C-alpha positions in Angstrom: 0.5 -32.6 25.8 -3.2 -31.8 25.0 -5.1 -28.8 26.5 -8.6 -29.6 25.3 -8.6 -26.9 22.6 -9.5 -27.9 19.1 -9.3 -25.8 15.9 -13.0 -25.0 15.5 -13.3 -24.2 19.3 -10.5 -21.6 19.0 -11.9 -20.1 15.9 -15.3 -19.6 17.5 -14.0 -18.3 20.8 -11.6 -15.9 19.1 -14.3 -14.6 16.7 -16.4 -13.7 19.7 -13.5 -12.0 21.4 -12.7 -9.9 18.4 -16.3 -8.9 18.0 -16.3 -7.6 21.6 -13.2 -5.7 20.8 -15.0 -3.9 17.9 -13.5 -5.9 15.1 -16.7 -6.5 13.2 -15.4 -6.1 9.6 -15.4 -3.4 7.0 -15.1 -3.5 3.2 -11.7 -4.8 2.3 -10.6 -5.0 6.0 -11.7 -8.5 6.9 -14.0 -9.8 9.6 -13.6 -11.2 13.1 -13.8 -14.9 11.9 -11.5 -14.3 9.0 -8.9 -12.7 11.2 -9.1 -15.6 13.7 -8.7 -18.1 10.9 -5.7 -16.2 9.4 -3.9 -16.0 12.7 -4.6 -19.7 13.6 -3.4 -20.9 10.1 -0.2 -18.9 10.7 0.5 -20.7 13.9 -0.4 -24.1 12.6 1.7 -23.5 9.5 -1.1 -24.2 7.0 -3.4 -22.4 4.6 -6.6 -20.9 5.9 -8.7 -23.2 3.8 -6.9 -26.2 5.3 -8.3 -25.3 8.7 -11.7 -26.6 7.4 -10.3 -30.1 7.2 -8.8 -29.8 10.7 -11.7 -28.5 12.7 -11.5 -31.5 15.2 -7.8 -31.4 15.5 -6.3 -30.6 18.9 -3.9 -27.7 19.3 -0.8 -28.3 21.5 0.5 -26.1 24.3 3.1 -24.4 22.2 0.7 -23.6 19.4 -1.9 -22.3 21.9 0.6 -20.0 23.5 1.7 -18.6 20.1 -1.9 -18.1 19.0 -2.9 -16.3 22.2 0.0 -13.8 21.6 -1.3 -13.1 18.1 -4.8 -12.8 19.3 -3.7 -10.3 22.0 -2.0 -8.1 19.4 -5.1 -8.2 17.1 -7.3 -7.5 20.1 -5.3 -4.3 20.5 -6.3 -3.5 16.9 -2.9 -4.1 15.3 -3.7 -5.0 11.6 -3.6 -8.6 10.8 -1.4 -8.0 7.8 1.1 -6.2 9.9 1.0 -9.1 12.5 1.6 -11.6 9.7 4.2 -9.4 8.1 2.9 -9.8 4.6 0.2 -8.6 2.2 -1.1 -9.4 -1.2 -1.3 -6.7 -3.9 -1.8 -7.2 -7.6 -1.6 -11.0 -7.0 1.9 -10.7 -5.6 2.9 -11.1 -1.9 4.8 -8.2 -0.3 6.5 -8.0 3.1 5.1 -5.3 5.3 6.1 -3.9 8.7 5.1 -1.0 11.0 7.5 1.2 9.0 5.3 1.1 5.8 1.7 1.7 4.8 -0.2 -1.6 4.2 -1.1 -1.7 0.5 -4.8 -1.1 -0.2 -6.9 -2.7 -3.0 -7.9 0.7 -4.2 -4.2 1.4 -5.1 -4.3 -1.3 -7.7 -6.3 1.2 -9.8 -3.2 3.4 -9.7 -1.0 0.6 -11.1 -3.5 -0.3 -13.7 -3.7 3.3 -15.0 0.1 3.6 -15.0 0.4 0.4 -17.1 -2.1 1.8 -19.5 -0.1 4.9 -19.9 3.1 2.9 -20.5 1.6 0.6 -23.0 3.5 -2.5 -23.9 6.9 -1.0 -24.6 9.8 0.0 -22.4 9.5 3.1 -20.3 11.2 5.0 -17.5 9.1 5.4 -14.4 9.4 7.0 -11.0 7.4 5.9 -7.9 7.5 8.8 -5.5 7.0 7.6 -1.8 7.3 3.9 -2.6 6.7 2.5 0.9 7.0 -1.3 0.7 7.5 -1.0 -3.1 4.1 -2.5 -4.1 3.5 0.0 -6.9 7.1 0.1 -8.3 7.5 -3.7 -8.2 4.1 -4.4 -9.7 5.0 -2.2 -12.6 8.4 -3.8 -13.0 6.8 -7.3 -13.0 4.1 -6.3 -15.5 6.5 -4.4 -17.8 9.9 -6.3 -18.0 11.3 -3.7 -20.2 10.6 -0.8 -17.9 13.2 0.9 -15.7 11.8 2.0 -12.3 13.1 4.5 -9.8 11.5 4.3 -6.3 12.0 7.0 -3.7 11.1 7.3 -0.1 12.0 9.6 2.8 12.1 6.8 5.2 15.2 4.6 5.4 13.2 2.0 7.4 10.6 1.8 4.6 13.3 1.4 2.0 14.7 -1.6 3.9 11.3 -3.3 3.5 11.2 -2.3 -0.2 14.7 -3.8 -0.7 13.5 -7.2 0.7 10.5 -7.1 -1.6 12.6 -6.1 -4.6 14.9 -9.1 -4.0 12.1 -11.5 -3.4 10.3 -10.5 -6.6 13.5 -10.7 -8.7 13.5 -7.1 -10.0 16.7 -5.8 -8.3 18.3 -5.0 -11.7 15.4 -2.8 -12.8 14.1 -1.0 -9.7 16.5 1.5 -8.2 15.8 2.5 -4.6 16.6 6.1 -3.6 16.4 7.7 -0.1 15.1 11.2 0.2 12.1 13.5 0.1 9.9 13.2 -3.0 11.9 14.2 -6.0 15.1 15.1 -4.2 16.8 11.8 -4.9 16.2 12.0 -8.6 18.1 15.3 -8.9 21.5 15.0 -10.6 20.7 11.6 -12.2 20.1 13.0 -15.7 16.4 12.2 -15.4 15.0 15.7 -16.0 12.7 15.7 -18.9 13.2 11.9 -19.4 10.5 10.1 -17.4 7.6 8.5 -19.2 5.5 8.3 -16.1 5.5 9.5 -12.5 3.3 7.6 -10.1 2.6 8.2 -6.4 0.4 7.3 -3.5 1.4 10.2 -1.3 0.2 11.0 2.3 -3.2 12.7 1.9 -4.9 12.5 5.3 -5.5 15.8 7.0 -4.3 16.2 10.6 -7.9 16.8 11.6 -9.0 13.5 10.0 -6.5 11.3 11.8 -8.7 10.7 14.9 -11.6 9.5 12.6 -9.5 6.7 11.1 -9.8 3.1 12.2 -7.6 2.3 15.1 -5.7 -0.2 12.9 -4.6 2.8 10.8 -4.3 5.7 13.2 -2.4 3.7 15.9 -0.2 1.4 13.8 0.6 2.7 10.4 3.4 5.2 10.0 2.3 8.8 10.4 4.8 10.0 7.8 3.0 7.8 5.2 -0.5 9.1 6.2 -0.6 12.7 7.2 0.0 15.7 5.0 -0.1 19.4 5.7 -2.5 21.9 4.1 -5.6 19.8 5.0 -4.1 16.7 3.4 -3.1 18.5 0.2 0.5 19.4 0.9 2.2 16.5 -0.7 -0.2 16.4 -3.6 0.5 20.0 -4.4 4.3 19.5 -4.1 4.2 16.6 -6.5 2.0 18.5 -9.0 4.5 21.4 -9.0 7.6 19.3 -9.3 6.6 16.5 -11.7 6.8 18.5 -15.0 10.5 19.1 -14.4 11.1 15.3 -14.8 8.5 14.3 -17.2 9.2 14.2 -20.9 6.7 16.0 -23.1 3.6 14.0 -23.2 4.7 12.0 -20.1 2.0 11.4 -17.5 1.6 11.9 -13.8 -0.6 9.2 -12.1 -1.5 10.2 -8.5 -3.6 8.6 -5.9 -5.7 11.1 -4.0 -8.2 11.3 -1.2 -11.9 11.4 -2.4 -12.3 14.3 0.0 -9.8 16.4 -1.8 -10.3 15.1 -5.4 -12.0 18.3 -6.5 -9.2 20.5 -5.2 -6.5 18.2 -6.7 -8.1 18.2 -10.1 -8.5 22.0 -10.0 -4.8 22.4 -9.0 -3.7 20.2 -12.0 -5.9 22.1 -14.4 -4.6 25.5 -13.2 -1.0 24.4 -13.8 0.0 25.5 -17.3 2.5 22.6 -17.6 -0.4 20.0 -17.8 -3.1 19.1 -20.2 -5.5 16.2 -20.5 -6.3 16.3 -16.8 -8.7 13.6 -15.8 -9.7 11.3 -12.9 -10.5 7.7 -12.4 -12.7 5.9 -9.9 -11.6 2.8 -8.1 -13.6 -0.4 -7.8 -15.5 1.1 -4.9 -16.7 3.8 -7.3 -14.7 6.4 -5.4 -12.8 9.1 -7.3 -9.3 7.9 -6.5 -6.8 8.6 -9.2 -5.7 11.9 -10.8 -4.0 11.8 -14.2 -2.4 14.6 -16.2 0.0 14.8 -19.1 2.9 17.2 -19.5 2.1 19.7 -22.2 4.3 19.4 -25.3 
């Protein structure tokens, strides 16, 4: 049964609707038209690029109803990637859900720096606060000889990570552990053995939460976003605990907020356990990654 709606008509009307809802696009966050196309492609079971060959095609009643539901959710500012349940990171697809932070492009710089630290050989790595597992799994895929431990305080997040570990075929090399930061690593004979510790911890201050985009503030897990001490709490705890688990010369690679980069760097430099403290800018030219080696 036809309803008069065609693919291009739906894209244009939805684009206008999203713009009225304030979905006007931001760097790396998509645009109103892109979001409309992604949601319609999902309903039609095709790739977004395929829509351009189907502009004049009619949409049936069931497809229209399904599309309207997705549009409603996006109009309420739920992130497209959360609606779709998947996200691309380091050229790999990961399942996501409301229980995990949606991977950001800037976090790819964290993975790149970790791989540089590891070199081409085997290594033992811990990803602290793994979320959907995008960092841990990307490392395991890029370094087949590496052993990776991935911790998270959220059991719901680890359920998503487990799905991603299975889908990417790295179950034998990525060990998932539930608990707060380094707590799950204790008692596993890992003290002084890790070649690298990597983390994208919560680093949003409570006072900053209301300034975030609705897609983030309303829909992403608070436990993965907000940290005490003006956003520095988790960063300081990781800086303090990491030397216990790193081997001499092992490296900490830590994502940080550009608003607290100076304080994070100063804290690492003030810790006698570290040397070779340095930072790295992401592709947006924002100071994003803190690196420090355990002093021998």
